[in-house]
C-alpha positions in Angstrom: -34.4 10.3 -20.9 -34.5 9.3 -17.2 -31.4 7.1 -17.8 -29.6 10.0 -19.4 -30.3 12.2 -16.4 -29.1 9.5 -14.0 -25.8 9.1 -15.9 -25.3 12.8 -16.1 -26.0 13.1 -12.3 -23.5 10.4 -11.5 -20.9 11.9 -13.8 -21.3 15.3 -12.1 -20.9 13.7 -8.6 -17.8 11.9 -9.7 -16.4 15.1 -11.2 -17.1 17.1 -8.0 -15.4 14.4 -5.9 -12.4 14.5 -8.1 -12.3 18.3 -8.0 -12.4 18.2 -4.2 -9.2 16.1 -4.0 -7.6 18.2 -6.8 -8.4 21.4 -4.8 -6.9 19.8 -1.7 -3.8 18.8 -3.7 -3.5 22.3 -5.1 -3.8 23.8 -1.6 -1.1 21.4 -0.3 1.2 22.2 -3.3 0.9 25.9 -2.6 1.9 25.4 1.0 4.9 23.1 0.5 8.3 24.6 -0.2 9.6 21.1 -1.2 12.6 21.4 1.0 11.8 18.0 2.6 10.9 15.1 0.3 7.3 14.0 0.5 6.1 10.6 1.4 2.6 9.3 0.4 0.5 7.8 3.2 0.3 4.4 1.5 4.1 4.3 1.2 4.6 5.1 4.9 2.0 2.5 5.8 3.9 -0.2 3.9 7.2 0.9 5.4 5.8 0.8 8.9 4.9 -2.9 8.4 8.3 -3.9 7.1 10.9 -1.4 8.2 12.2 0.6 11.2 10.6 4.0 10.6 10.7 6.8 13.2 7.6 9.0 13.3 7.6 12.5 14.7 4.3 14.3 15.3 4.9 18.0 15.1 1.5 19.3 16.1 0.4 20.9 19.4 0.0 19.0 22.6 -3.8 19.1 22.3 -3.7 17.8 18.7 -1.5 14.9 19.7 -3.7 14.0 22.6 -6.7 13.5 20.4 -4.9 11.1 18.1 -1.7 10.3 16.3 0.0 7.7 14.2 1.0 4.5 16.0 4.3 4.9 17.9 4.7 8.5 16.9 6.8 10.6 19.2 5.5 14.1 20.1 7.5 17.1 19.1 5.8 20.4 19.8 6.0 22.6 16.8 5.7 25.9 18.7 8.5 24.9 21.2 10.6 22.6 19.1 14.2 21.9 20.3 16.3 19.0 19.1 17.5 18.4 22.6 13.9 17.8 23.8 13.3 15.0 21.3 14.7 11.5 21.4 15.9 10.9 17.9 17.5 7.9 16.2 20.9 7.8 14.4 21.2 10.4 11.7 21.0 7.8 8.9 17.7 6.3 10.1 14.4 7.1 8.3 12.4 9.8 10.0 8.9 10.8 8.8 7.5 14.1 10.2 3.9 15.0 10.0 1.3 17.5 11.3 -2.3 18.2 10.2 -1.5 18.9 6.5 2.3 19.0 6.2 3.2 22.7 6.6 4.5 22.7 10.1 6.2 19.3 9.7 8.1 20.6 6.7 9.6 23.3 8.9 10.6 20.8 11.5 12.0 18.5 8.7 14.2 21.5 7.6 15.6 21.8 11.1 16.4 18.1 11.2 18.1 18.3 7.8 20.2 21.3 9.0 21.2 19.2 12.1 22.6 16.5 9.8 19.7 14.0 9.6 19.8 12.4 6.1 16.6 10.5 5.6 13.9 13.0 6.5 10.4 12.8 4.9 7.3 14.9 5.2 4.0 12.9 5.2 2.0 14.2 2.2 -1.2 15.7 3.4 -0.3 15.0 7.1 -2.6 13.2 9.4 -5.7 14.4 7.4 -4.6 12.6 4.2 -3.5 9.6 6.3 -7.0 9.4 7.8 -8.7 10.2 4.5 -7.1 7.2 3.0 -8.6 5.0 5.7 -5.4 4.5 7.7 -5.6 4.1 11.5 -4.9 6.7 14.2 -4.6 6.0 17.9 -5.6 7.8 21.1 -3.2 8.2 24.1 -4.2 4.8 25.4 -3.0 3.1 22.2 -6.5 2.3 21.0 -7.7 3.0 17.5 -9.9 6.0 17.2 -11.8 7.9 14.5 -11.1 11.3 16.1 -8.6 13.7 14.6 -8.0 17.2 15.9 -8.8 19.5 13.0 -6.6 22.4 14.1 -9.2 25.0 13.1 -12.3 25.3 11.0 -10.4 26.5 7.9 -8.2 23.4 7.8 -10.7 21.0 9.3 -12.7 21.0 6.0 -10.0 18.9 4.4 -10.6 16.0 6.8 -13.1 13.8 5.0 -12.8 10.6 6.9 -13.1 10.1 10.7 -14.4 12.5 13.3 -13.1 16.0 13.3 -12.5 17.3 16.9 -11.4 20.8 17.8 -10.2 21.0 21.4 -9.6 24.5 22.8 -6.4 24.9 24.9 
């Protein structure tokens, strides 16, 4: 009987964990308009090791200062202007990201409208990137576990690393 309770408990824990990711995926899918193709974090990680990929962090200055993907250029979502960002040729691969992918999709739309052809939105943003155990870096270029959580409502989706909320 004890063994049956242990198995049932483990099964319930596995189910709850799977439901958490499913709920996160459902939330993301309700946010995305799918106007910019999505790229999975593992795919981007592989591409970064073997190809020239341009990363654009579309979060706020305080979010970017806590951590960002390696070699990502900052592009302030609230004040985004193409002229303020150094962009590659229009046929190069550009991956945009934010906390979960909502703001970056809006910036991706602007890039597509400007004629950029290979624009991708990082699925789940920096939260999913970190949740998959991938590295983020502080302004000094050192690996860090800290990720700005944007706000309490969104911060609950960051499961790996250390959530940080910095007030402006």
